[in-house]
N, C-alpha and C positions, 0 to 999 in steps of 0.2 A: 504494500499502499506505498504511494507517494504522498503525504503528507507532512508537511512541517511539525504538526502536532502530535506525529506519531514518532515518539522514541524508536534508536535502533535496536532489533534485538538479536541476539545470540545466547545459543548454548554455553554456559559456564565449563571449563575443565573441572577436575574433582576437588584440585588444589583450591581456581578461585573461589568455587563454590564454599567452599573452608571457611577461606580467609572474608568471606563477606560476611559469613555467619557470625563468624566471632567478631566484626568491625560491629556490627549493629546488635551482638547481645542479643541473638532468636534462632531459634531451631525450624527444620524444614516447614514439620507443620506447623506454625507459623505466618507463614510467607503463602499470599494468595497461587489459588490454582489456577493456570492456563487452559480452558479446554479448546480444545477446536472448533465448536460453537461461536467461539469469544470474537466480537466485533474485530476486525484488522488482521484477521489470521488467515 
């Protein structure tokens, strides 16, 4: 989807994901789930 309001998405590596979870002090269960029928996918 080409729109300046939609940020670029990419899959994180396992290391990047662990760093992100530690940085924000959250677990995977606390993050929103992206579903195939979500707008913009």
